TIMI-211560 format. One line per 10 residues: number of its first residue (from 1); for each residue x, y, z of C-alpha. Coordinates in nm, 3 decimals, always signed. Layout:
BEGIN
NUM = X,Y,Z  ... .
//
This chain:
BEGIN
1 = +1.809,-0.311,+0.350  +1.725,-0.067,+0.516  +1.377,-0.052,+0.755  +1.281,+0.313,+0.561  +0.950,+0.345,+0.376  +0.921,+0.481,+0.042  +0.739,+0.728,+0.073  +0.495,+0.583,-0.231  +0.474,+0.221,-0.357  +0.237,+0.056,-0.549 .
11 = +0.146,-0.363,-0.613  +0.110,-0.281,-0.968  +0.417,-0.421,-1.096  +0.426,-0.158,-1.468  +0.383,+0.123,-1.245  +0.702,+0.299,-1.135  +0.653,+0.279,-0.765  +0.683,-0.053,-0.741  +0.932,-0.254,-0.527  +0.896,-0.672,-0.545 .
21 = +1.195,-0.702,-0.327  +1.002,-0.474,-0.078  +0.647,-0.652,-0.097  +0.779,-1.008,-0.067  +0.933,-0.884,+0.338  +0.613,-0.794,+0.435  +0.438,-0.446,+0.350  +0.130,-0.373,+0.656  -0.044,+0.004,+0.657  -0.215,+0.201,+0.920 .
31 = -0.473,+0.475,+0.748  -0.603,+0.672,+0.974  -0.495,+0.433,+1.270  -0.656,+0.180,+1.174  -0.478,-0.193,+0.985  -0.591,-0.201,+0.670  -0.530,-0.479,+0.436  -0.739,-0.371,+0.055  -0.452,-0.200,+0.025  -0.330,-0.138,-0.334 .
41 = -0.098,+0.216,-0.394  +0.007,+0.488,-0.118  +0.169,+0.805,-0.056  +0.259,+0.926,+0.236  +0.387,+1.301,+0.117  +0.014,+1.344,-0.012  -0.228,+1.201,+0.271  -0.390,+0.873,+0.010  -0.409,+0.521,-0.003  -0.566,+0.304,-0.258 .
51 = -0.815,+0.046,-0.166  -0.964,-0.216,-0.394  -1.402,-0.200,-0.485  -1.503,-0.519,-0.474  -1.440,-0.761,-0.722  -1.492,-0.573,-0.988  -1.294,-0.497,-1.247  -1.211,-0.271,-1.524  -1.209,-0.371,-1.918  -0.741,-0.432,-1.917 .
61 = -0.877,-0.647,-1.610  -0.752,-0.486,-1.314  -0.918,-0.470,-1.042  -1.121,-0.095,-0.945  -0.962,+0.151,-0.675  -1.058,+0.382,-0.491  -0.861,+0.670,-0.376  -0.888,+0.798,+0.003  -0.700,+1.042,+0.164  -0.609,+1.078,+0.513 .
71 = -0.353,+0.986,+0.770  -0.071,+0.704,+0.622  +0.208,+0.534,+0.840  +0.281,+0.199,+0.690  +0.552,+0.004,+0.844  +0.783,-0.391,+0.791  +0.512,-0.659,+0.912  +0.810,-0.869,+1.092  +0.878,-0.552,+1.276  +0.548,-0.497,+1.404 .
81 = +0.506,-0.827,+1.602  +0.854,-0.677,+1.850  +0.674,-0.408,+1.896 .
//
């Protein structure tokens, strides 16, 4: 498997952008230069992330999310230790 990350990735297994194998390897996200640990989904080309909003759930039992716009930099967590 290459270290090239997809443009868009989601934690939700119902999404077509979900990749369980890649998520199992460990993905880190830098958003506007800060490390974010609560990212549910990201898109590099459009410049946004979706983050969970507290413990609130929607009517289907999924976490409520909010879209934030800015600079998105995904990386593999194993590569972070080497850098």
